All heavy atoms as a GROMACS GRO file, in nm:
protein
  610
    1MET      N    1   1.221   0.428  -1.426
    1MET     CA    2   1.151   0.316  -1.369
    1MET      C    3   1.004   0.354  -1.350
    1MET      O    4   0.975   0.463  -1.305
    1MET     CB    5   1.209   0.284  -1.232
    1MET     CG    6   1.257   0.148  -1.220
    1MET     SD    7   1.328   0.100  -1.060
    1MET     CE    8   1.371   0.242  -0.973
    2ASP      N    9   0.916   0.267  -1.384
    2ASP     CA   10   0.775   0.284  -1.353
    2ASP      C   11   0.714   0.146  -1.334
    2ASP      O   12   0.778   0.045  -1.355
    2ASP     CB   13   0.701   0.366  -1.459
    2ASP     CG   14   0.693   0.294  -1.593
    2ASP    OD1   15   0.653   0.177  -1.596
    2ASP    OD2   16   0.726   0.357  -1.695
    3ASP      N   17   0.589   0.145  -1.291
    3ASP     CA   18   0.526   0.016  -1.259
    3ASP      C   19   0.429  -0.031  -1.367
    3ASP      O   20   0.342  -0.111  -1.341
    3ASP     CB   21   0.456   0.023  -1.124
    3ASP     CG   22   0.345   0.128  -1.123
    3ASP    OD1   23   0.322   0.192  -1.228
    3ASP    OD2   24   0.283   0.144  -1.018
    4ASN      N   25   0.444   0.020  -1.489
    4ASN     CA   26   0.361  -0.018  -1.603
    4ASN      C   27   0.215   0.023  -1.586
    4ASN      O   28   0.128  -0.029  -1.654
    4ASN     CB   29   0.369  -0.168  -1.632
    4ASN     CG   30   0.508  -0.209  -1.673
    4ASN    OD1   31   0.572  -0.141  -1.753
    4ASN    ND2   32   0.556  -0.319  -1.618
    5ALA      N   33   0.187   0.115  -1.495
    5ALA     CA   34   0.051   0.163  -1.478
    5ALA      C   35   0.009   0.239  -1.603
    5ALA      O   36   0.092   0.297  -1.674
    5ALA     CB   37   0.041   0.254  -1.356
    6GLN      N   38  -0.121   0.240  -1.631
    6GLN     CA   39  -0.173   0.305  -1.752
    6GLN      C   40  -0.124   0.448  -1.769
    6GLN      O   41  -0.083   0.485  -1.879
    6GLN     CB   42  -0.327   0.300  -1.749
    6GLN     CG   43  -0.391   0.348  -1.877
    6GLN     CD   44  -0.366   0.256  -1.995
    6GLN    OE1   45  -0.342   0.138  -1.978
    6GLN    NE2   46  -0.373   0.312  -2.114
    7PRO      N   47  -0.124   0.533  -1.664
    7PRO     CA   48  -0.078   0.671  -1.683
    7PRO      C   49   0.068   0.681  -1.729
    7PRO      O   50   0.107   0.778  -1.792
    7PRO     CB   51  -0.095   0.736  -1.545
    7PRO     CG   52  -0.195   0.651  -1.476
    7PRO     CD   53  -0.178   0.512  -1.530
    8HIS      N   54   0.148   0.581  -1.697
    8HIS     CA   55   0.289   0.584  -1.737
    8HIS      C   56   0.308   0.539  -1.881
    8HIS      O   57   0.418   0.548  -1.934
    8HIS     CB   58   0.372   0.493  -1.645
    8HIS     CG   59   0.366   0.533  -1.503
    8HIS    ND1   60   0.376   0.442  -1.400
    8HIS    CD2   61   0.349   0.654  -1.443
    8HIS    CE1   62   0.366   0.505  -1.285
    8HIS    NE2   63   0.350   0.633  -1.308
    9ARG      N   64   0.204   0.488  -1.943
    9ARG     CA   65   0.214   0.432  -2.077
    9ARG      C   66   0.145   0.517  -2.184
    9ARG      O   67   0.140   0.477  -2.299
    9ARG     CB   68   0.155   0.290  -2.080
    9ARG     CG   69   0.235   0.191  -1.997
    9ARG     CD   70   0.371   0.177  -2.055
    9ARG     NE   71   0.456   0.095  -1.969
    9ARG     CZ   72   0.579   0.066  -1.998
    9ARG    NH1   73   0.634   0.110  -2.108
    9ARG    NH2   74   0.651  -0.006  -1.917
   10ILE      N   75   0.093   0.634  -2.147
   10ILE     CA   76   0.026   0.716  -2.247
   10ILE      C   77   0.128   0.775  -2.343
   10ILE      O   78   0.248   0.785  -2.312
   10ILE     CB   79  -0.060   0.826  -2.182
   10ILE    CG1   80   0.026   0.924  -2.102
   10ILE    CG2   81  -0.170   0.767  -2.097
   10ILE    CD1   82  -0.051   1.044  -2.052
   11LEU      N   83   0.082   0.813  -2.459
   11LEU     CA   84   0.169   0.861  -2.566
   11LEU      C   85   0.253   0.980  -2.522
   11LEU      O   86   0.372   0.989  -2.554
   11LEU     CB   87   0.086   0.896  -2.690
   11LEU     CG   88   0.165   0.938  -2.813
   11LEU    CD1   89   0.263   0.830  -2.856
   11LEU    CD2   90   0.070   0.972  -2.927
   12ALA      N   91   0.195   1.073  -2.446
   12ALA     CA   92   0.269   1.192  -2.403
   12ALA      C   93   0.391   1.154  -2.320
   12ALA      O   94   0.499   1.213  -2.335
   12ALA     CB   95   0.178   1.285  -2.325
   13VAL      N   96   0.376   1.057  -2.233
   13VAL     CA   97   0.488   1.013  -2.151
   13VAL      C   98   0.592   0.944  -2.238
   13VAL      O   99   0.713   0.970  -2.225
   13VAL     CB  100   0.441   0.918  -2.038
   13VAL    CG1  101   0.559   0.856  -1.964
   13VAL    CG2  102   0.351   0.992  -1.941
   14GLU      N  103   0.547   0.858  -2.327
   14GLU     CA  104   0.640   0.790  -2.418
   14GLU      C  105   0.722   0.891  -2.499
   14GLU      O  106   0.842   0.878  -2.514
   14GLU     CB  107   0.563   0.696  -2.512
   14GLU     CG  108   0.490   0.583  -2.444
   14GLU     CD  109   0.583   0.475  -2.391
   14GLU    OE1  110   0.700   0.469  -2.432
   14GLU    OE2  111   0.536   0.397  -2.306
   15GLU      N  112   0.653   0.993  -2.552
   15GLU     CA  113   0.720   1.095  -2.632
   15GLU      C  114   0.819   1.176  -2.549
   15GLU      O  115   0.930   1.206  -2.595
   15GLU     CB  116   0.617   1.187  -2.698
   15GLU     CG  117   0.539   1.118  -2.808
   15GLU     CD  118   0.428   1.205  -2.864
   15GLU    OE1  119   0.397   1.311  -2.803
   15GLU    OE2  120   0.371   1.166  -2.968
   16LEU      N  121   0.782   1.210  -2.426
   16LEU     CA  122   0.872   1.284  -2.339
   16LEU      C  123   0.998   1.204  -2.310
   16LEU      O  124   1.110   1.254  -2.320
   16LEU     CB  125   0.804   1.323  -2.209
   16LEU     CG  126   0.896   1.388  -2.105
   16LEU    CD1  127   0.943   1.525  -2.153
   16LEU    CD2  128   0.828   1.396  -1.971
   17LEU      N  129   0.980   1.078  -2.274
   17LEU     CA  130   1.096   0.994  -2.244
   17LEU      C  131   1.187   0.982  -2.366
   17LEU      O  132   1.309   0.991  -2.354
   17LEU     CB  133   1.049   0.854  -2.198
   17LEU     CG  134   0.976   0.850  -2.064
   17LEU    CD1  135   0.925   0.710  -2.036
   17LEU    CD2  136   1.063   0.899  -1.951
   18GLU      N  137   1.126   0.965  -2.481
   18GLU     CA  138   1.205   0.953  -2.604
   18GLU      C  139   1.278   1.084  -2.635
   18GLU      O  140   1.396   1.084  -2.670
   18GLU     CB  141   1.115   0.914  -2.720
   18GLU     CG  142   1.192   0.884  -2.848
   18GLU     CD  143   1.101   0.837  -2.959
   18GLU    OE1  144   1.013   0.753  -2.932
   18GLU    OE2  145   1.120   0.884  -3.072
   19SER      N  146   1.210   1.198  -2.621
   19SER     CA  147   1.272   1.327  -2.652
   19SER      C  148   1.387   1.360  -2.558
   19SER      O  149   1.481   1.429  -2.595
   19SER     CB  150   1.168   1.438  -2.648
   19SER     OG  151   1.129   1.466  -2.516
   20GLU      N  152   1.380   1.309  -2.435
   20GLU     CA  153   1.486   1.333  -2.337
   20GLU      C  154   1.590   1.221  -2.335
   20GLU      O  155   1.679   1.221  -2.251
   20GLU     CB  156   1.425   1.350  -2.197
   20GLU     CG  157   1.332   1.468  -2.184
   20GLU     CD  158   1.405   1.601  -2.199
   20GLU    OE1  159   1.520   1.613  -2.153
   20GLU    OE2  160   1.346   1.693  -2.258
   21ASP      N  161   1.575   1.126  -2.427
   21ASP     CA  162   1.665   1.012  -2.438
   21ASP      C  163   1.676   0.935  -2.305
   21ASP      O  164   1.783   0.901  -2.258
   21ASP     CB  165   1.804   1.055  -2.486
   21ASP     CG  166   1.886   0.938  -2.538
   21ASP    OD1  167   1.825   0.840  -2.588
   21ASP    OD2  168   2.010   0.942  -2.527
   22ILE      N  169   1.558   0.912  -2.246
   22ILE     CA  170   1.551   0.838  -2.119
   22ILE      C  171   1.513   0.695  -2.150
   22ILE      O  172   1.413   0.668  -2.215
   22ILE     CB  173   1.447   0.901  -2.024
   22ILE    CG1  174   1.490   1.043  -1.989
   22ILE    CG2  175   1.429   0.815  -1.899
   22ILE    CD1  176   1.386   1.121  -1.911
   23THR      N  177   1.594   0.603  -2.103
   23THR     CA  178   1.568   0.461  -2.123
   23THR      C  179   1.483   0.408  -2.008
   23THR      O  180   1.516   0.428  -1.891
   23THR     CB  181   1.700   0.382  -2.130
   23THR    OG1  182   1.781   0.439  -2.233
   23THR    CG2  183   1.674   0.235  -2.158
   24ARG      N  184   1.377   0.343  -2.043
   24ARG     CA  185   1.287   0.287  -1.943
   24ARG      C  186   1.344   0.154  -1.892
   24ARG      O  187   1.387   0.070  -1.969
   24ARG     CB  188   1.150   0.263  -2.005
   24ARG     CG  189   1.043   0.224  -1.907
   24ARG     CD  190   0.913   0.190  -1.976
   24ARG     NE  191   0.861   0.296  -2.059
   24ARG     CZ  192   0.773   0.387  -2.018
   24ARG    NH1  193   0.729   0.384  -1.895
   24ARG    NH2  194   0.728   0.480  -2.100
   25MET      N  195   1.342   0.137  -1.759
   25MET     CA  196   1.388   0.012  -1.699
   25MET      C  197   1.269  -0.082  -1.684
   25MET      O  198   1.158  -0.039  -1.655
   25MET     CB  199   1.448   0.037  -1.561
   25MET     CG  200   1.574   0.119  -1.562
   25MET     SD  201   1.628   0.160  -1.395
   25MET     CE  202   1.662  -0.001  -1.328
   26ASP      N  203   1.292  -0.211  -1.700
   26ASP     CA  204   1.187  -0.309  -1.674
   26ASP      C  205   1.161  -0.312  -1.524
   26ASP      O  206   1.254  -0.312  -1.443
   26ASP     CB  207   1.230  -0.448  -1.722
   26ASP     CG  208   1.235  -0.457  -1.872
   26ASP    OD1  209   1.158  -0.384  -1.938
   26ASP    OD2  210   1.314  -0.536  -1.924
   27TRP      N  211   1.035  -0.316  -1.488
   27TRP     CA  212   0.996  -0.317  -1.348
   27TRP      C  213   0.865  -0.391  -1.336
   27TRP      O  214   0.777  -0.373  -1.420
   27TRP     CB  215   0.981  -0.173  -1.299
   27TRP     CG  216   0.982  -0.156  -1.151
   27TRP    CD1  217   0.876  -0.126  -1.072
   27TRP    CD2  218   1.094  -0.167  -1.064
   27TRP    NE1  219   0.914  -0.118  -0.941
   27TRP    CE2  220   1.048  -0.142  -0.933
   27TRP    CE3  221   1.229  -0.196  -1.082
   27TRP    CZ2  222   1.131  -0.146  -0.823
   27TRP    CZ3  223   1.311  -0.200  -0.972
   27TRP    CH2  224   1.263  -0.175  -0.844
   28PRO      N  225   0.848  -0.475  -1.235
   28PRO     CA  226   0.722  -0.551  -1.226
   28PRO      C  227   0.604  -0.457  -1.200
   28PRO      O  228   0.617  -0.353  -1.137
   28PRO     CB  229   0.744  -0.643  -1.107
   28PRO     CG  230   0.852  -0.579  -1.028
   28PRO     CD  231   0.938  -0.505  -1.126
   29ALA      N  232   0.489  -0.495  -1.250
   29ALA     CA  233   0.368  -0.419  -1.226
   29ALA      C  234   0.337  -0.419  -1.077
   29ALA      O  235   0.372  -0.513  -1.005
   29ALA     CB  236   0.253  -0.479  -1.305
   30TYR      N  237   0.272  -0.313  -1.031
   30TYR     CA  238   0.235  -0.305  -0.891
   30TYR      C  239   0.143  -0.420  -0.855
   30TYR      O  240   0.051  -0.452  -0.929
   30TYR     CB  241   0.164  -0.172  -0.862
   30TYR     CG  242   0.106  -0.169  -0.724
   30TYR    CD1  243   0.188  -0.148  -0.614
   30TYR    CD2  244  -0.028  -0.193  -0.703
   30TYR    CE1  245   0.136  -0.147  -0.487
   30TYR    CE2  246  -0.081  -0.193  -0.576
   30TYR     CZ  247   0.002  -0.170  -0.468
   30TYR     OH  248  -0.050  -0.172  -0.341
   31SER      N  249   0.168  -0.479  -0.743
   31SER     CA  250   0.081  -0.586  -0.695
   31SER      C  251   0.078  -0.581  -0.543
   31SER      O  252   0.182  -0.570  -0.480
   31SER     CB  253   0.136  -0.722  -0.740
   31SER     OG  254   0.068  -0.825  -0.675
   32PRO      N  255  -0.041  -0.590  -0.483
   32PRO     CA  256  -0.046  -0.593  -0.337
   32PRO      C  257   0.033  -0.710  -0.279
   32PRO      O  258   0.078  -0.705  -0.166
   32PRO     CB  259  -0.196  -0.610  -0.306
   32PRO     CG  260  -0.266  -0.573  -0.429
   32PRO     CD  261  -0.172  -0.594  -0.543
   33ASP      N  262   0.050  -0.816  -0.358
   33ASP     CA  263   0.126  -0.931  -0.311
   33ASP      C  264   0.273  -0.896  -0.288
   33ASP      O  265   0.342  -0.964  -0.213
   33ASP     CB  266   0.117  -1.046  -0.411
   33ASP     CG  267  -0.025  -1.095  -0.428
   33ASP    OD1  268  -0.106  -1.074  -0.336
   33ASP    OD2  269  -0.055  -1.152  -0.532
   34LEU      N  270   0.320  -0.791  -0.356
   34LEU     CA  271   0.459  -0.750  -0.342
   34LEU      C  272   0.478  -0.652  -0.227
   34LEU      O  273   0.589  -0.616  -0.195
   34LEU     CB  274   0.510  -0.688  -0.472
   34LEU     CG  275   0.505  -0.778  -0.594
   34LEU    CD1  276   0.549  -0.700  -0.717
   34LEU    CD2  277   0.595  -0.899  -0.575
   35ASN      N  278   0.370  -0.607  -0.167
   35ASN     CA  279   0.376  -0.511  -0.059
   35ASN      C  280   0.320  -0.576   0.067
   35ASN      O  281   0.198  -0.576   0.089
   35ASN     CB  282   0.296  -0.386  -0.096
   35ASN     CG  283   0.314  -0.276   0.005
   35ASN    OD1  284   0.365  -0.297   0.114
   35ASN    ND2  285   0.269  -0.157  -0.030
   36PRO      N  286   0.405  -0.630   0.153
   36PRO     CA  287   0.355  -0.709   0.267
   36PRO      C  288   0.282  -0.627   0.374
   36PRO      O  289   0.209  -0.684   0.453
   36PRO     CB  290   0.482  -0.770   0.325
   36PRO     CG  291   0.592  -0.680   0.280
   36PRO     CD  292   0.550  -0.625   0.148
   37ILE      N  293   0.296  -0.496   0.376
   37ILE     CA  294   0.230  -0.419   0.482
   37ILE      C  295   0.080  -0.408   0.459
   37ILE      O  296   0.003  -0.397   0.555
   37ILE     CB  297   0.296  -0.280   0.498
   37ILE    CG1  298   0.256  -0.215   0.629
   37ILE    CG2  299   0.261  -0.189   0.381
   37ILE    CD1  300   0.304  -0.286   0.752
   38LYS      N  301   0.034  -0.412   0.334
   38LYS     CA  302  -0.110  -0.396   0.308
   38LYS      C  303  -0.194  -0.505   0.374
   38LYS      O  304  -0.295  -0.474   0.437
   38LYS     CB  305  -0.136  -0.387   0.158
   38LYS     CG  306  -0.087  -0.256   0.102
   38LYS     CD  307  -0.142  -0.229  -0.032
   38LYS     CE  308  -0.093  -0.094  -0.076
   38LYS     NZ  309  -0.190  -0.019  -0.148
   39PRO      N  310  -0.157  -0.633   0.363
   39PRO     CA  311  -0.237  -0.735   0.432
   39PRO      C  312  -0.233  -0.719   0.585
   39PRO      O  313  -0.330  -0.751   0.653
   39PRO     CB  314  -0.173  -0.867   0.390
   39PRO     CG  315  -0.101  -0.836   0.263
   39PRO     CD  316  -0.057  -0.694   0.275
   40VAL      N  317  -0.123  -0.667   0.638
   40VAL     CA  318  -0.114  -0.646   0.782
   40VAL      C  319  -0.211  -0.537   0.825
   40VAL      O  320  -0.285  -0.554   0.923
   40VAL     CB  321   0.031  -0.610   0.824
   40VAL    CG1  322   0.037  -0.574   0.972
   40VAL    CG2  323   0.125  -0.724   0.794
   41TRP      N  324  -0.213  -0.424   0.752
   41TRP     CA  325  -0.308  -0.318   0.785
   41TRP      C  326  -0.452  -0.367   0.770
   41TRP      O  327  -0.539  -0.331   0.850
   41TRP     CB  328  -0.285  -0.194   0.698
   41TRP     CG  329  -0.175  -0.106   0.748
   41TRP    CD1  330  -0.059  -0.076   0.684
   41TRP    CD2  331  -0.170  -0.038   0.874
   41TRP    NE1  332   0.018   0.006   0.762
   41TRP    CE2  333  -0.048   0.031   0.879
   41TRP    CE3  334  -0.255  -0.029   0.983
   41TRP    CZ2  335  -0.010   0.109   0.989
   41TRP    CZ3  336  -0.217   0.048   1.092
   41TRP    CH2  337  -0.096   0.116   1.094
   42ASP      N  338  -0.476  -0.450   0.670
   42ASP     CA  339  -0.610  -0.505   0.651
   42ASP      C  340  -0.649  -0.590   0.772
   42ASP      O  341  -0.760  -0.578   0.825
   42ASP     CB  342  -0.616  -0.587   0.522
   42ASP     CG  343  -0.754  -0.646   0.499
   42ASP    OD1  344  -0.851  -0.567   0.491
   42ASP    OD2  345  -0.765  -0.769   0.489
   43ALA      N  346  -0.559  -0.676   0.816
   43ALA     CA  347  -0.587  -0.762   0.932
   43ALA      C  348  -0.612  -0.679   1.057
   43ALA      O  349  -0.706  -0.706   1.133
   43ALA     CB  350  -0.472  -0.860   0.953
   44LEU      N  351  -0.529  -0.577   1.080
   44LEU     CA  352  -0.548  -0.492   1.197
   44LEU      C  353  -0.682  -0.418   1.190
   44LEU      O  354  -0.753  -0.408   1.290
   44LEU     CB  355  -0.432  -0.392   1.210
   44LEU     CG  356  -0.299  -0.450   1.255
   44LEU    CD1  357  -0.189  -0.346   1.243
   44LEU    CD2  358  -0.307  -0.503   1.397
   45GLY      N  359  -0.715  -0.368   1.072
   45GLY     CA  360  -0.842  -0.298   1.055
   45GLY      C  361  -0.961  -0.387   1.084
   45GLY      O  362  -1.059  -0.346   1.148
   46ARG      N  363  -0.953  -0.511   1.036
   46ARG     CA  364  -1.062  -0.606   1.061
   46ARG      C  365  -1.075  -0.638   1.211
   46ARG      O  366  -1.186  -0.651   1.264
   46ARG     CB  367  -1.040  -0.734   0.982
   46ARG     CG  368  -1.059  -0.716   0.833
   46ARG     CD  369  -1.024  -0.844   0.758
   46ARG     NE  370  -1.026  -0.823   0.616
   46ARG     CZ  371  -1.134  -0.835   0.539
   46ARG    NH1  372  -1.249  -0.869   0.594
   46ARG    NH2  373  -1.126  -0.813   0.410
   47ARG      N  374  -0.962  -0.649   1.278
   47ARG     CA  375  -0.965  -0.678   1.421
   47ARG      C  376  -1.026  -0.562   1.500
   47ARG      O  377  -1.103  -0.583   1.594
   47ARG     CB  378  -0.825  -0.710   1.473
   47ARG     CG  379  -0.773  -0.844   1.426
   47ARG     CD  380  -0.624  -0.856   1.458
   47ARG     NE  381  -0.573  -0.986   1.427
   47ARG     CZ  382  -0.551  -1.083   1.516
   47ARG    NH1  383  -0.576  -1.062   1.642
   47ARG    NH2  384  -0.503  -1.199   1.479
   48ILE      N  385  -0.989  -0.439   1.462
   48ILE     CA  386  -1.044  -0.322   1.531
   48ILE      C  387  -1.194  -0.312   1.505
   48ILE      O  388  -1.273  -0.286   1.596
   48ILE     CB  389  -0.973  -0.193   1.483
   48ILE    CG1  390  -0.823  -0.195   1.520
   48ILE    CG2  391  -1.041  -0.068   1.540
   48ILE    CD1  392  -0.793  -0.199   1.667
   49THR      N  393  -1.236  -0.337   1.382
   49THR     CA  394  -1.378  -0.331   1.346
   49THR      C  395  -1.459  -0.436   1.422
   49THR      O  396  -1.574  -0.413   1.458
   49THR     CB  397  -1.394  -0.350   1.194
   49THR    OG1  398  -1.321  -0.248   1.127
   49THR    CG2  399  -1.540  -0.342   1.152
   50ALA      N  400  -1.399  -0.551   1.447
   50ALA     CA  401  -1.469  -0.661   1.514
   50ALA      C  402  -1.484  -0.639   1.664
   50ALA      O  403  -1.561  -0.709   1.730
   50ALA     CB  404  -1.395  -0.793   1.488
   51ARG      N  405  -1.413  -0.543   1.719
   51ARG     CA  406  -1.424  -0.516   1.863
   51ARG      C  407  -1.563  -0.462   1.898
   51ARG      O  408  -1.628  -0.397   1.817
   51ARG     CB  409  -1.319  -0.414   1.906
   51ARG     CG  410  -1.180  -0.471   1.915
   51ARG     CD  411  -1.084  -0.363   1.962
   51ARG     NE  412  -0.956  -0.423   1.999
   51ARG     CZ  413  -0.887  -0.389   2.106
   51ARG    NH1  414  -0.932  -0.294   2.188
   51ARG    NH2  415  -0.773  -0.446   2.132
   52LEU      N  416  -1.605  -0.490   2.020
   52LEU     CA  417  -1.735  -0.442   2.067
   52LEU      C  418  -1.736  -0.289   2.080
   52LEU      O  419  -1.835  -0.225   2.049
   52LEU     CB  420  -1.771  -0.505   2.201
   52LEU     CG  421  -1.798  -0.656   2.198
   52LEU    CD1  422  -1.823  -0.708   2.338
   52LEU    CD2  423  -1.915  -0.687   2.107
   53HIS      N  424  -1.626  -0.234   2.128
   53HIS     CA  425  -1.616  -0.089   2.146
   53HIS      C  426  -1.515  -0.034   2.046
   53HIS      O  427  -1.401  -0.080   2.040
   53HIS     CB  428  -1.572  -0.055   2.288
   53HIS     CG  429  -1.666  -0.108   2.392
   53HIS    ND1  430  -1.792  -0.055   2.412
   53HIS    CD2  431  -1.654  -0.211   2.479
   53HIS    CE1  432  -1.853  -0.122   2.508
   53HIS    NE2  433  -1.771  -0.218   2.550
   54HIS      N  434  -1.560   0.063   1.967
   54HIS     CA  435  -1.472   0.122   1.868
   54HIS      C  436  -1.398   0.242   1.928
   54HIS      O  437  -1.448   0.304   2.022
   54HIS     CB  438  -1.553   0.165   1.745
   54HIS     CG  439  -1.612   0.048   1.673
   54HIS    ND1  440  -1.745   0.018   1.680
   54HIS    CD2  441  -1.555  -0.048   1.596
   54HIS    CE1  442  -1.768  -0.092   1.609
   54HIS    NE2  443  -1.655  -0.133   1.558
   55PRO      N  444  -1.282   0.274   1.875
   55PRO     CA  445  -1.205   0.386   1.930
   55PRO      C  446  -1.280   0.518   1.912
   55PRO      O  447  -1.343   0.541   1.809
   55PRO     CB  448  -1.075   0.384   1.850
   55PRO     CG  449  -1.107   0.310   1.726
   55PRO     CD  450  -1.213   0.212   1.760
   56GLU      N  451  -1.272   0.602   2.012
   56GLU     CA  452  -1.337   0.733   2.006
   56GLU      C  453  -1.241   0.844   1.969
   56GLU      O  454  -1.283   0.956   1.937
   56GLU     CB  455  -1.404   0.764   2.140
   56GLU     CG  456  -1.517   0.667   2.174
   56GLU     CD  457  -1.580   0.694   2.309
   56GLU    OE1  458  -1.549   0.800   2.369
   56GLU    OE2  459  -1.659   0.611   2.355
   57ASN      N  460  -1.111   0.815   1.975
   57ASN     CA  461  -1.012   0.916   1.939
   57ASN      C  462  -0.884   0.844   1.893
   57ASN      O  463  -0.875   0.721   1.898
   57ASN     CB  464  -0.983   1.010   2.057
   57ASN     CG  465  -0.942   0.934   2.182
   57ASN    OD1  466  -0.852   0.850   2.180
   57ASN    ND2  467  -1.011   0.964   2.293
   58THR      N  468  -0.788   0.921   1.847
   58THR     CA  469  -0.666   0.860   1.792
   58THR      C  470  -0.584   0.789   1.899
   58THR      O  471  -0.518   0.689   1.869
   58THR     CB  472  -0.579   0.965   1.721
   58THR    OG1  473  -0.550   1.073   1.810
   58THR    CG2  474  -0.648   1.018   1.597
   59GLN      N  475  -0.588   0.838   2.021
   59GLN     CA  476  -0.512   0.771   2.128
   59GLN      C  477  -0.569   0.632   2.154
   59GLN      O  478  -0.495   0.535   2.170
   59GLN     CB  479  -0.514   0.855   2.256
   59GLN     CG  480  -0.426   0.798   2.366
   59GLN     CD  481  -0.279   0.786   2.325
   59GLN    OE1  482  -0.228   0.867   2.251
   59GLN    NE2  483  -0.213   0.682   2.372
   60GLN      N  484  -0.701   0.620   2.157
   60GLN     CA  485  -0.762   0.489   2.175
   60GLN      C  486  -0.732   0.398   2.056
   60GLN      O  487  -0.706   0.279   2.075
   60GLN     CB  488  -0.913   0.502   2.193
   60GLN     CG  489  -0.956   0.556   2.326
   60GLN     CD  490  -1.106   0.565   2.338
   60GLN    OE1  491  -1.181   0.531   2.246
   60GLN    NE2  492  -1.154   0.613   2.452
   61LEU      N  493  -0.739   0.453   1.936
   61LEU     CA  494  -0.707   0.375   1.816
   61LEU      C  495  -0.564   0.323   1.824
   61LEU      O  496  -0.538   0.206   1.797
   61LEU     CB  497  -0.728   0.458   1.690
   61LEU     CG  498  -0.687   0.390   1.559
   61LEU    CD1  499  -0.766   0.262   1.536
   61LEU    CD2  500  -0.706   0.487   1.443
   62LYS      N  501  -0.472   0.409   1.860
   62LYS     CA  502  -0.331   0.369   1.872
   62LYS      C  503  -0.317   0.254   1.973
   62LYS      O  504  -0.249   0.156   1.945
   62LYS     CB  505  -0.247   0.488   1.914
   62LYS     CG  506  -0.100   0.456   1.929
   62LYS     CD  507  -0.020   0.579   1.969
   62LYS     CE  508   0.125   0.542   1.989
   62LYS     NZ  509   0.205   0.660   2.030
   63GLN      N  510  -0.382   0.268   2.088
   63GLN     CA  511  -0.373   0.164   2.190
   63GLN      C  512  -0.433   0.032   2.141
   63GLN      O  513  -0.374  -0.074   2.161
   63GLN     CB  514  -0.443   0.209   2.319
   63GLN     CG  515  -0.429   0.111   2.433
   63GLN     CD  516  -0.283   0.083   2.469
   63GLN    OE1  517  -0.200   0.174   2.473
   63GLN    NE2  518  -0.251  -0.043   2.494
   64MET      N  519  -0.545   0.040   2.072
   64MET     CA  520  -0.607  -0.082   2.019
   64MET      C  521  -0.519  -0.147   1.912
   64MET      O  522  -0.507  -0.270   1.908
   64MET     CB  523  -0.745  -0.050   1.961
   64MET     CG  524  -0.849  -0.019   2.064
   64MET     SD  525  -1.007   0.017   1.984
   64MET     CE  526  -1.106   0.060   2.124
   65LEU      N  527  -0.458  -0.067   1.828
   65LEU     CA  528  -0.369  -0.122   1.726
   65LEU      C  529  -0.250  -0.193   1.790
   65LEU      O  530  -0.210  -0.302   1.746
   65LEU     CB  531  -0.320  -0.012   1.632
   65LEU     CG  532  -0.424   0.041   1.533
   65LEU    CD1  533  -0.373   0.167   1.466
   65LEU    CD2  534  -0.460  -0.064   1.430
   66ILE      N  535  -0.195  -0.133   1.895
   66ILE     CA  536  -0.083  -0.196   1.966
   66ILE      C  537  -0.127  -0.329   2.026
   66ILE      O  538  -0.055  -0.429   2.017
   66ILE     CB  539  -0.027  -0.100   2.074
   66ILE    CG1  540   0.043   0.018   2.008
   66ILE    CG2  541   0.066  -0.174   2.169
   66ILE    CD1  542   0.079   0.131   2.102
   67GLU      N  543  -0.244  -0.330   2.087
   67GLU     CA  544  -0.296  -0.454   2.147
   67GLU      C  545  -0.319  -0.562   2.040
   67GLU      O  546  -0.280  -0.678   2.060
   67GLU     CB  547  -0.426  -0.426   2.222
   67GLU     CG  548  -0.408  -0.341   2.346
   67GLU     CD  549  -0.539  -0.290   2.402
   67GLU    OE1  550  -0.648  -0.328   2.352
   67GLU    OE2  551  -0.534  -0.209   2.498
   68GLU      N  552  -0.382  -0.524   1.929
   68GLU     CA  553  -0.408  -0.621   1.825
   68GLU      C  554  -0.280  -0.669   1.758
   68GLU      O  555  -0.268  -0.785   1.721
   68GLU     CB  556  -0.506  -0.563   1.722
   68GLU     CG  557  -0.645  -0.538   1.775
   68GLU     CD  558  -0.715  -0.664   1.824
   68GLU    OE1  559  -0.679  -0.777   1.783
   68GLU    OE2  560  -0.809  -0.650   1.905
   69TRP      N  561  -0.184  -0.579   1.741
   69TRP     CA  562  -0.055  -0.617   1.684
   69TRP      C  563   0.011  -0.727   1.768
   69TRP      O  564   0.065  -0.823   1.714
   69TRP     CB  565   0.036  -0.495   1.674
   69TRP     CG  566   0.175  -0.528   1.629
   69TRP    CD1  567   0.286  -0.540   1.707
   69TRP    CD2  568   0.217  -0.554   1.495
   69TRP    NE1  569   0.395  -0.570   1.630
   69TRP    CE2  570   0.356  -0.580   1.499
   69TRP    CE3  571   0.152  -0.557   1.372
   69TRP    CZ2  572   0.429  -0.610   1.385
   69TRP    CZ3  573   0.227  -0.587   1.259
   69TRP    CH2  574   0.364  -0.612   1.267
   70ALA      N  575   0.002  -0.714   1.899
   70ALA     CA  576   0.062  -0.812   1.989
   70ALA      C  577  -0.005  -0.949   1.977
   70ALA      O  578   0.059  -1.052   2.005
   70ALA     CB  579   0.054  -0.763   2.133
   71LEU      N  580  -0.130  -0.951   1.932
   71LEU     CA  581  -0.204  -1.077   1.920
   71LEU      C  582  -0.183  -1.149   1.786
   71LEU      O  583  -0.218  -1.265   1.772
   71LEU     CB  584  -0.354  -1.052   1.941
   71LEU     CG  585  -0.393  -1.001   2.080
   71LEU    CD1  586  -0.540  -0.964   2.081
   71LEU    CD2  587  -0.359  -1.103   2.186
   72ILE      N  588  -0.126  -1.078   1.689
   72ILE     CA  589  -0.101  -1.139   1.558
   72ILE      C  590   0.020  -1.231   1.570
   72ILE      O  591   0.125  -1.189   1.621
   72ILE     CB  592  -0.077  -1.032   1.449
   72ILE    CG1  593  -0.204  -0.952   1.424
   72ILE    CG2  594  -0.028  -1.098   1.319
   72ILE    CD1  595  -0.188  -0.840   1.324
   73SER      N  596   0.006  -1.354   1.524
   73SER     CA  597   0.120  -1.446   1.531
   73SER      C  598   0.229  -1.399   1.436
   73SER      O  599   0.204  -1.366   1.321
   73SER     CB  600   0.076  -1.588   1.498
   73SER     OG  601   0.029  -1.593   1.365
   74GLN      N  602   0.347  -1.393   1.488
   74GLN     CA  603   0.461  -1.341   1.410
   74GLN      C  604   0.535  -1.452   1.341
   74GLN      O  605   0.566  -1.552   1.387
   74GLN     CB  606   0.557  -1.265   1.501
   74GLN     CG  607   0.489  -1.154   1.578
   74GLN     CD  608   0.452  -1.034   1.494
   74GLN    OE1  609   0.526  -0.997   1.404
   74GLN    NE2  610   0.339  -0.974   1.521
   0.00000   0.00000   0.00000
């Protein structure tokens, strides 16, 4: 299985798969639309960036992320 990315389609990979008698499975190309967590992280990042005070350490960042997560409509 692969996601049809360019590195998976080079001749060397094709030859290796063929020499090892490996059958490639059809699989959709990677798309951010298929990965729901990416838009969530983007939204949280934008909310943190828009705050007047930015986090000074990881503990503050964690607390801000928890607060912003609670404000996102579920």
